[in-house]
C-alpha positions in Angstrom: 0.2 0.0 0.3 1.5 3.5 -1.2 2.1 6.1 2.0 0.7 9.4 1.2 2.2 12.5 1.4 1.7 15.2 2.6 -0.6 17.4 0.6 0.5 21.1 1.0 -2.4 23.3 2.4 -3.7 25.9 -0.1 -5.0 29.0 1.6 -6.9 31.4 -0.4 -3.7 34.1 -1.5 -6.5 37.5 0.0 -7.4 35.4 3.9 -4.0 36.8 6.0 -2.4 34.2 8.2 -3.3 36.8 11.0 -6.1 39.3 10.9 -6.2 42.8 12.5 -6.0 43.1 16.4 -7.8 46.3 16.6 -11.5 45.9 15.3 -11.7 47.0 11.3 -14.3 47.9 8.9 -14.3 47.9 5.2 -14.2 50.7 3.8 -16.4 49.6 0.8 -19.0 47.6 1.7 -19.1 48.1 5.8 -18.4 44.5 6.8 -16.7 44.7 10.9 -13.4 42.4 11.6 -13.8 41.8 15.6 -13.0 39.0 17.3 -11.5 37.3 14.1 -14.8 36.9 12.7 -15.8 38.7 9.9 -20.2 39.6 9.7 -22.4 43.2 9.1 -23.6 43.5 12.1 -23.5 47.1 13.1 -20.9 48.2 11.0 -22.1 52.2 11.2 -21.8 52.6 15.1 -18.4 50.8 14.8 -16.9 53.5 12.6 -17.8 55.8 15.2 -15.5 54.1 17.8 -11.4 55.1 19.0 -9.1 52.5 17.4 -11.4 51.0 14.3 -8.7 50.7 11.3 -10.3 51.4 7.7 -9.8 48.1 5.6 -10.9 46.6 2.4 -11.9 43.2 3.2 -10.9 40.3 0.8 -14.3 40.3 -0.7 -13.9 43.5 -2.1 -10.3 42.8 -3.3 -11.6 40.0 -5.3 -13.9 41.7 -6.5 -11.4 44.9 -7.2 -8.6 42.3 -8.5 -11.6 40.1 -10.7 -10.0 36.5 -8.7 -12.3 34.7 -8.3 -12.8 31.5 -5.8 -15.7 29.9 -8.6 -17.2 30.4 -11.8 -20.6 28.7 -12.3 -21.5 28.4 -16.0 -25.6 28.1 -16.2 -27.1 26.6 -19.7 -29.6 24.8 -22.0 -33.1 25.6 -23.4 -35.2 26.1 -19.8 -32.5 28.6 -19.2 -33.8 31.3 -22.2 -37.5 32.0 -20.3 -35.9 31.5 -16.6 -32.8 33.3 -16.6 -34.7 36.3 -14.7 -35.7 33.9 -11.9 -32.4 32.4 -11.8 -31.0 35.3 -11.8 -33.1 35.7 -9.1 -32.5 32.9 -7.0 -28.2 33.4 -7.2 -29.2 37.2 -5.7 -31.0 36.0 -3.2 -28.3 33.5 -2.8 -26.2 36.2 -1.9 -27.8 37.8 0.3 -28.9 35.3 2.3 -24.6 33.7 2.3 -23.4 37.9 3.3 -26.1 37.6 7.0 -23.7 34.7 7.7 -20.2 35.4 6.0 -19.8 38.4 4.3 -16.8 37.3 2.1 -18.9 35.0 -0.5 -20.7 37.0 -2.8 -20.6 37.6 -6.2 -17.7 38.8 -8.3 -19.7 39.6 -12.2 -22.9 37.5 -13.9 -22.1 37.8 -17.6 -24.9 37.0 -19.7 -23.2 36.0 -23.2 -26.9 34.9 -24.9 -26.6 31.7 -24.8 -25.2 30.9 -21.5 -24.4 33.3 -18.3 -21.3 32.6 -16.4 -21.4 33.7 -12.9 -18.0 34.5 -10.6 -17.9 33.9 -6.6 -15.2 34.7 -4.0 -15.2 31.2 -3.0 -15.2 27.5 -3.8 -17.9 26.2 -1.9 -20.5 30.0 -2.2 -20.3 28.4 -6.0 -21.3 25.0 -5.0 -24.2 26.1 -2.6 -25.4 28.4 -5.6 -24.6 25.2 -7.6 -26.5 22.9 -5.9 -29.7 25.3 -5.1 -30.4 26.0 -9.3 -30.2 22.1 -9.2 -32.5 21.8 -6.0 -35.1 24.0 -7.3 -34.9 24.0 -11.5 -32.8 19.8 -12.0 -31.2 19.4 -14.2 -27.8 18.1 -14.8 -25.3 19.9 -12.8 -21.1 18.8 -12.4 -18.5 19.9 -10.3 -14.6 20.5 -11.4 -12.6 21.6 -8.1 -9.4 22.4 -9.0 -6.8 20.6 -8.3 -4.0 23.3 -7.1 -6.4 25.8 -5.2 -9.6 26.5 -4.2 -11.5 27.1 -7.4 -14.6 25.2 -8.1 -15.6 24.8 -11.8 -20.4 23.9 -11.7 -22.0 23.4 -14.8 -25.6 23.6 -14.9 -27.8 22.2 -17.8 -30.9 21.8 -18.3 -32.8 21.5 -22.0 -36.6 21.6 -22.6 -39.3 21.8 -20.4 -40.8 18.2 -19.0 
């Protein structure tokens, strides 16, 4: 039986090993960093406190740099008449995810006519969107994880109405 070598743990390059020691507020989105956790709790109140640092959160950095952690490609004949519903589902999932973890965001939704491409800030968030679309609209979904990085490609396809 072969011995498994230790695999390198691939970290997100936008997440520092050590976060800010003091409370911080993102100057772009208003997310606050406190007690080793990013949240959307009372960001406006924190800005008035002394000792609060103004930073750009990792999610805003990824959006600015167009550095996706996941890409979702939606296609098929079913997409065209249901495009707005599906994009609404993605936006609702983003709003729900941001309340739990403000670093999970949609970077870009690109409408290419026959398909839609969605870029997200994290691999897990892209996977969750793929699962939600599949749960709501059925069809075929595939997940392709990158071997070396924390990156995923999700493909969803559904043909004609059933």
